[in-house]
C-alpha positions as CSV (number, residue, x, y, z in Angstrom):
1,M,1.2,5.7,-9.2
2,R,-2.3,5.3,-10.5
3,D,-4.8,7.9,-9.2
4,D,-7.6,5.4,-9.0
5,Y,-5.5,3.2,-6.7
6,I,-4.7,6.1,-4.5
7,K,-8.4,7.1,-4.2
8,D,-9.4,3.5,-3.4
9,A,-6.6,3.1,-0.9
10,L,-7.7,6.2,0.9
11,K,-11.1,4.6,1.5
12,T,-9.2,1.9,3.5
13,I,-6.7,4.2,5.2
14,N,-8.3,7.6,5.6
15,D,-5.3,9.6,6.7
16,P,-3.1,10.4,3.7
17,N,0.0,10.7,5.8
18,V,-0.5,7.2,7.2
19,L,-1.2,5.8,3.8
20,I,2.1,7.3,2.5
21,N,4.0,5.8,5.3
22,V,2.4,2.3,4.9
23,V,3.0,2.4,1.1
24,S,6.6,3.6,1.3
25,R,7.5,0.9,3.9
26,R,5.9,-1.8,1.7
27,V,7.7,-0.4,-1.4
28,K,11.0,-0.8,0.3
29,Q,10.2,-4.4,1.2
30,L,9.1,-5.2,-2.4
31,K,12.3,-3.6,-3.8
32,R,14.4,-5.8,-1.4
33,G,12.8,-8.9,-2.9
34,N,9.6,-9.6,-0.9
35,R,6.9,-11.2,-2.9
36,P,3.7,-9.2,-3.7
37,L,0.6,-10.3,-1.8
38,V,-1.6,-9.6,-4.8
39,E,-1.5,-11.0,-8.4
40,S,-1.9,-8.9,-11.5
41,L,-2.0,-9.7,-15.2
42,E,-0.4,-6.4,-15.9
43,K,3.1,-5.2,-14.9
44,L,2.7,-2.9,-11.9
45,S,5.2,-0.6,-10.2
46,P,6.1,-1.4,-6.6
47,E,4.0,1.6,-5.5
48,D,0.9,0.3,-7.4
49,I,1.4,-3.2,-5.9
50,A,1.6,-1.7,-2.4
51,L,-1.6,0.3,-3.0
52,R,-3.4,-2.7,-4.4
53,E,-2.3,-4.7,-1.2
54,V,-3.9,-1.9,0.9
55,I,-7.1,-1.8,-1.2
56,E,-7.5,-5.6,-1.0
57,G,-6.8,-5.7,2.8
58,K,-3.6,-7.7,2.5
59,I,-1.7,-5.1,4.5
60,S,-2.8,-2.8,7.3
61,F,-1.4,-0.7,10.1
62,E,-1.8,-0.3,13.8
63,S,-1.6,3.1,15.4
64,G,0.5,3.3,18.5
65,P,-0.6,4.9,21.8
66,T,-1.0,8.7,21.8
67,T,0.5,10.7,24.5
């Protein structure tokens, strides 16, 4: 994973634990054959694609109710 992508993604999703969960779930989807929501001229790993999707606002998360 590229460090600059991680830093930029943390600006969108501030909590590192939530970011890890969002990215890992999206990586699983990409590895199962889902198409990337971002285009790139370079060959990116599924992890970098997921981070780029977060950075560009293509994927997000909703927090559930806290008890």
